[in-house]
C-alpha positions, -999 to +999 in steps of 0.1 A: +566-089-824+556-113-797+534-102-768+562-114-744+587-091-761+563-062-760+557-066-723+595-068-716+599-036-735+571-018-717+582-028-682+599+005-673+568+025-682+549+002-658+576+005-632+572+043-631+535+039-624+542+013-597+568+036-581+544+066-580+515+044-568+536+029-539+548+063-528+512+075-527+503+045-505+532+048-481+514+065-452+484+042-454+506+011-456+526+020-426+494+028-407+479-006-416+511-024-405+514-005-372+478-011-364+485-047-358+508-063-332+532-077-358+563-097-348+572-111-382+563-110-419+553-141-440+553-139-478+532-165-497+534-172-534+535-199-561+560-202-590+573-167-599+556-152-569+573-176-546+607-167-560+598-130-555+587-138-520+621-153-512+638-121-523+613-100-504+617-119-472+654-114-474+649-077-479+626-074-449+650-093-426+681-074-438+666-039-439+639-038-411+655-064-388+621-080-386+619-118-389+605-128-424+600-160-443+586-172-476+562-201-478+550-218-510+513-214-514+507-250-521+527-262-491+507-239-468+474-250-484+482-287-478+496-282-443+479-252-427+480-266-392+517-276-394+526-240-400+501-224-376+528-217-349+549-198-375+520-175-383+514-162-348+515-124-348+527-123-384+517-101-413+510-121-445+520-104-477+509-122-509+523-110-542+504-124-572+499-115-609+463-127-611+452-126-575+434-158-583+460-186-578+441-214-562+468-225-537+473-190-523+436-181-521+427-214-505+456-214-481+445-180-468+409-192-465+420-222-445+442-204-420+416-177-414+388-202-409+404-216-377+381-199-352+404-209-323+430-186-336+430-148-340+426-135-376+459-129-394+464-095-411+469-099-449+483-075-474+476-085-510+497-073-539+482-082-573+481-069-609+443-069-613+415-051-595+390-068-571+406-102-572+398-131-549+431-124-532+421-087-526+389-099-511+408-120-485+430-091-475+428-063-450+448-040-473+451-045-510+476-030-535+466-033-571+489-028-601+468-035-632+492-017-655+518-044-646+496-073-657+513-096-682+488-110-708+513-135-721+516-168-701+551-162-688+557-133-665+582-106-673+568-071-667+548-084-638+579-098-621+599-066-621+569-046-609+560-070-580+597-071-571+598-033-569+567-031-549+580-056-524+613-038-521+595-005-516+575-020-488+607-031-471+622+003-476+591+020-461+592-001-430+630+004-426+628+041-435+655+034-461+652+064-484+684+055-502+667+026-518+638+048-529+662+072-546+681+045-563+648+029-576+637+062-591+671+067-609+671+031-621+635+034-635+643+067-652+673+052-669+657+019-677+647+024-713+681+038-722+697+008-705+675-016-725+683+001-757+721+000-750+723-037-740+696-056-759+714-064-791+746-075-773+726-098-750+708-113-779+740-118-798+757-136-768+727-159-765+724-167-801+739-202-801+726-238-795+727-238-757+706-264-739+715-257-703+713-224-684+725-213-649+717-181-631+739-170-603+733-143-577+735-136-540+715-119-512+683-103-522+689-112-559+690-149-553+652-153-553+651-132-584+677-154-600+654-184-593+627-165-612+651-159-641+657-197-642+619-202-644+616-177-673+644-196-691+627-229-686+592-217-695+600-195-725+630-212-740+621-247-728+656-255-715+669-269-682+677-239-661+688-236-624+697-208-600+724-209-573+742-186-550+774-173-568+801-194-551+777-223-544+779-233-580+813-248-572+797-272-547+784-297-572+766-279-600+799-269-617+799-304-633+769-295-654+786-264-669+802-269-703+801-257-739+763-261-741+757-239-711+748-202-709+756-187-675+742-154-662+759-140-631+753-109-610+786-096-597+782-074-566+804-046-553+837-038-571+843-075-579+865-096-556+893-120-565+869-149-557+843-136-581+870-131-608+883-166-603+848-181-606+842-162-638+875-174-651+867-210-642+833-209-658+848-195-690+875-221-690+849-249-691+836-236-724+804-220-711+792-187-724+791-162-695+770-130-694+780-110-663+760-081-649+772-055-624+762-020-615+796-007-625+820-018-653+850-020-630+835-051-613+840-072-645+875-068-659+881-074-696+885-111-705+865-126-676+831-128-693+819-133-729+797-103-723+798-077-695+766-058-689+772-029-665+743-006-655+766+023-654+763+037-619+764+025-583+731+010-570+719-006-539+723-044-545+686-050-543+678-023-568+703-040-592+678-067-595+656-046-618+681-043-646+695-078-639+662-096-645+661-081-680+690-104-690+674-138-684+642-124-699+659-114-732+681-146-732+649-167-729+632-148-756+662-152-779+664-190-772+627-194-780+629-175-812+660-195-823+640-228-817+608-215-833+589-216-800+560-193-795+570-174-763+535-163-756+520-198-754+544-223-739+532-259-742+514-272-711+513-239-692+485-216-682+488-180-670+478-191-635+470-223-618+433-232-611+431-264-591 
């Protein structure tokens, strides 16, 4: 058994710890945020953490009504003065597996070293204790049980995504999301046991191209799914909004393509038509939804329903399992070690 597979399988145990930890920090988190005159939220990350930052910024805008953006750590590090005006009265939230990614730590150091500007409050979210990122922060959240020891992130991704979503829910007083998260986590291991073999079977062919489709808060997570497919299975993988795939990328979809799509709501005629057209091009389509009724028979090679209605952002937790398992299946089929992808390190040190 690979370490990557073990960490995928253990992610719901870690998620329960993260859920309990975040609930315990709720009061202190809100106190920290309300202490500062915050007019916006800025998420900073690199790679997987940047993808998660995109989803988190969307959640904050949608749920709290507060302006929120995501910045790539390397971009901010190279251009700290260019973005200074965007950081006025903002709260920086920096999700990171290691808390040591060079671009993020250095970007924070640079923007805080400008003595002509007021210090910017920073909330660090990492999966290790006492990291350099934590030392730069005014408030630090640490999830060591979610740390992935394999190079590619799986368990870490779902835990950082959940922590970010809970932050948005706390700020928006959205207790429905909190309830849905707990139900999803409690049913997570049963869901994995139910769908793993069928996902592996659907992905067990010589595909060389992968496309991940999702909308709203799941789009950043879809981009992370594409990164996992690229890193672990060493294939070309891209993420798009659901219907945007028609605007050019459809030409890349064919018999060598595996498509993973998140279908929201009850499934509309436009979603069904898209699934039909993808299938007609010879691609293999794995479609996820919270309820089976969203994916009628015959529209996908494999339908993966969670089994109950969920807030769309919460659907991201079972959804991300699909590209993770597909990537692992692809690596195993090619004889690639998923724990040590060629040319990658667990985190970048410049």
